[in-house]
N, C-alpha and C positions, 0 to 999 in steps of 0.2 A: 644370588640368583634374581630374576627380572619377570615382572609379571604386569599386565597391564592397569589391573585393579587389585588391591589389598582389600579385604573385608573383614573386620574386625567385630568379632561375634558369629557364632554359630547358631543361634536363636532362628526362630521363623523367619525374622525379618532379612537375617544375613543369607540365610540359605535359600529365601525366596530370590534373592537378588542374584545370587551365584547362579542358580539356576537358570533364570531369565536372560543373564548374560552367555551363559554358556551356550544357549540355545541360539544365541545370535553372531555366536562366534567370537565372542569378546572374553579372554582369558582372567579368570580372578583365582586369588589364593585365599581360602578362610582361614581364620587364626581363631580357636577358641579355647578360652582357659580351663573349662571344665573337661572330663570326659563327655563321651558320646552317650554312655549310660544315664550319668547326671543330668545333661539336660533333656533327655527322654523321660527322666523321672520327676520333672517339674508339672506341677498340676496347674493348669491356667482355664481363663474362660475358652467357651466353645461356641459364640456368637458368631457367624460370620456374614458380613455384609455381600451384597451383590458383587459390589467390586472386587473384594479380596475373592470370592470365588472364581470369578473371569480369571483373574491374576493368576490362580491354581492351575485352571484349565490351560490357561497361556504357555505355564513352565511345564506342561505336561506331566501335573501331578493330580490330575481331577477324578480318574475313575474310581480309586475308593470313597475318595469324599462324595461322589455322586451317589454309589451304592449303598453306603452305610449313613449317611448324614440324614438328618431329620428336616425337612422342609417346614416351617412355620410360619404361616400366613398372617399371625397377629400376637397380640400379646394381652396378659389379664391385668388390669390395674385394680386394687384392692383397698378400700378404706370404710370405715363405719360399718363393719362385718359385712359387707357386701362387695361386689365385683362388677366392673364393665369391661368389654373388650374392645382393644384397639384393632380394626382388621386391616392390615398391610397391604393386603393382595387388592382390597377393593377401592383401597383409598390413594393405592399408588402404584397398582401393576406390578410391585415386585414383593418379594419374600427373601428371609434369613433362610441360613442352613444352620444347624446344630451340628458341630462337629469338632472334637475336642482339639485345641492346640498342640497338646502331645501329639496326636495322631496326624496333625499338619506339619509338623516337624518331622516324624518318622516318615512320612511320604516324601520330603523333602530330601532326607539323608539317603533314603534308597534310589532316590533317583539321581543323585550326585554320586553315587557310588558306582551304579551303573554306567554312568558315563565317564567315570575314573577322574573325576574331578578332585582337586587338591584342597582336601580339609585336614588341617593340623588341630589336635587335641591336646591339653596338657600344656598350655603355651603360658608361660609367665613373662613377668617384665617387659610388657609391649611399650614401646616408645616411638612415639610418630615424630619423624625429624624433618624438617625444612619444608611444612605443609604449605607455608605460604612464598615457596618458590614453585617454579615448573620443574623441577626434580626432588620429588618427596621420597623417603624411603622409612621404611620401619625394620626395627630392631626387636627381637626377642629372645626368649631362653626356651628350650625344650630338651627336656631330660639332662640339664646340665652343661648343654652346650649351645654357645651362642649362634645366632644366624641374623643376616641381613636380607632383605628383599627389597630391591629397586623397583619402583613403579611409576605410572602415569597418575594415577588418584589412589585416595584412601576412603572407604566407605565405613563409618563410625556405626555399626550395629551393635554396641556392647554395653547398652542400657546405662542407666542413670548413674551407676559406680564406676563406670567405664573410663579408660582413659582418653576416649575421643574428645568428648565436649571440654574437658579439663586442659587440651590441647591449645584451644582457642584461646587467645590472650583474654585476659580477664578486661581489658580496655578496649577489646571488640565486642565483647557478649552481653548482653543482657539478661537477666534472670527474671521471671514473673511466678510466683508462688502463693497458692493457697494452702494451707493444712485444715483440713477439717476436725474437728474435735470429737471423734468417733471411729471407730473401725469397722470391720466384717469379722465376725467369727463363721467360719466356714467347715461342715462336713462333707466329705463325700462315704456314701453307703451303695450298698448291693444291694437296691432297692427299685422298684418301679417308681416313676416319676407320679407325684401328685397329680399332674394335671400334664394333656397333652401340649400344652404351652406353658411357657414362664409366667409366674405369678408375682409381681411386684407389690407389696402390701406397706402402705402407711397405719402405722398404730400407735394410740398414746404411750405402749412400752417400747416402742422403737421400729426400726425397717425390718422388713424381712423380704427374702428371694426364694422361691421356689424354682429351682433350674434342673438340668440334667443332662449327662452325656450320652446316655443311650438308654435302650427301653428297659434296661437292667441296673443302670448306674445314675444315681442321683447326687445332686449337688445343691445343700442348701446353706443359707446365710441368715443370721442375725445381726440386728446392729448391736455393738458393744463398746466399751470403754474402752479408750486407747491404750490404758495400763493394765488391762486384762490379761490374764493368762490363760490359753486353752486348757492346759493342765488340770484347772481348776472347774473345768466344764466336764461333767460326765454325761455319757450319751442320754441317758435318762434327762438329765436336766435340759439338755439341749433341746430334744425334742419336746417336752413338755412348753417350755419359753415359745418354739416355733407354733405349736397349735394356739397359744393364747393371741399370736399376732395376726394368724390369716383367719380369713372368713370361716364361721361353722363348717360349712359343705366342703370346704378344703380340708379342715383338720378333721373331720371324720373319714374322709377318705385316705388320708395321710398313712403310708406303711413305714413303718420304722425299723430299724435294724442296727447292728453294731457300725461304728463308722471304721472306715478304712483309712482315713486321713482327716486331720482335724489342725486350723491353722486360723492364725488371727492376721489380715489385713490392713494396713493403714490406709485411709483416704487422702490423696492429695490433687491438687491441679498444678503443673507446672510445665512452664514453654520456657527455652533459650532462644535466644535470637541474636545472630542470625544461624542457619542451620548449613550454611558454607563458610570456609575461611581458606581461601586460596584453593587447593586442590583437596581440600579435606572436607566432606559432606557427612552430615548428621543424620540417621535415621532413626525411626520409633523413639523407646524410651531414653536413648541417648541425648534427646532433643527435649521430649515433652512427654509428661504422664497425666493421664487423666483418672479420675474415679471409676471404680467399675462398674458404677449404676449406667447401665445403658450398652455395657462391653463394648467400649468404642478402641480400648488400647491397642489390639492387635491389629484390628481393622485401621486405626490411623496410621500405624507402621507401616501397613499394605500402601497405602495411599501415599507414604513417602517414598516406597520401593519403586512404585508407579511411575512417578515423578523423576526420579534418578536414573531409573532405567531407558525411560524415553530420552531424557538428556544427555546419556551415554552413548546409547544407539544411534542418535542424530548426530553427535559428535564423531565416532568412529565409522558411520556409515556415509556420512556427506558432509563431514568434516568443518560441520556448524557447530559452534559453543552456545547458541542461543538457549537451548535447553539445560545445560547445566548452568548458565549464566545466569538464568531464572529459576532454577531449582528453589532455592531458599524463599523466594517472593510466593512461589507457586505453593508449595507445601505448606507454609505458614497459613496462607490465606484459607487452608481447606482445615489446618490443626484448630484454628482459634474457633471456627464454627463448630468443630467435634466438642472442644472445650467448652464451647456457651452450653451445648446440651447437656453434656454430662452435669456441669453445675447446675442446670436448670433443673434436671431430674433429680440430682441428689437433693436439692434445696427443698424440691416439693417433698420428697417420700420420708425424710428421716426425720427423727426427733431431735432437735439441738437442746444440750445444756442451757438451760436459764430459758428458755422458749416462754414467750410471755402467752396468755389466753387470746390476746389479738394475733399472734404470728400463729396460732394454730387454727383460728377461725380464716386468717388468710389461705393457709394451707387448704384447707377443707372447700374455701369458695373458688380455688384455682383448681382441686379436682373435679368439684362440680360442673364448673365450667367446662375443663377437658371432657367430661362425660356428654353433656350435654351438646356440644357443638363440633359439628363435622369439619369444619376449617381448623379447630385446635388440633383435633385428632390426625387430619391429613399432616399438619406442621409437625407434629411429632413423628409419624409414622413414616415422612419422608426422612426425618434425620434418623431413626432407628435403621432402617433398610441401607441407609448409606448414601450421603450425597455424591453426585455424578464427579468423578476425576476432573 
């Protein structure tokens, strides 16, 4: 068969791109390795920048997000057993929206099914052929049968371990990486959030984050060793450690309960360049990864989708290749700024192995400066709510 775009990966970036293309009359087939249920079972961050909110509305999937999402005007930064607030709305005129990534994906699946979009699950052995030519095609296996799809372009939205990035020859791509010497132990609990806004906490015992999914579902994290095992952490041990890392007023307000999910996430900064090779484009985790501090992963993937969609719409609508020709340049310019912010925020808030007394004093001085400087807070707020596309 033939289509205009093959999208590899049925996560939120692939589904968002497919929905935007469909509304512009551009045909796409989405290939996903896992089942629909598996994709919807993945727990991910849920802080949406203004740009992603606008894209979801443009894709026609903003109604439930607007009805059920929580608008956050700011965030709380804790250190030395005290907290201060960074007011996004006052400093930038913008806000963020707390709405789970699983719900974003669910909305996108529903919208694609409603229009009869072609999404194929349980796809194995995907191979991208002739991406460096004007006649690319994709082969794959599904339920024991071999398939081929000829297309104009391939969008690789298949994550760090997918086939898309690896299709670009090693002689062409450059990779930049920083692996952090710690991870995040996170739990999900059916408890009310400790605060209406997120709390990012720097402590001598390590970083902690108090987050939420909705009014009755909370997400909490504590910094841990990379080799740690969530099985070794009882719920009581987690709650006790969290209390030690957040200010007393937050610890006293904390409502605890059984965890319904517990896992450890490593922290990594990663970028590959370029994000286009011939007729193949990389989006999201296929091209870059940020540490979760500041919630830039899904949002940076969304900015990729924006630039790629605009380029493809320009190509098919006007016959102008300028947008796709400059896709990698435009996407990477924003990606590196998001990487810088995530690196800065991670460096500021975590306790590093072997951290000297001087290093700790520098963190505290930076936090004190952030607390006292409207200009520093404005810079943080501008990055947190999302840089313009």
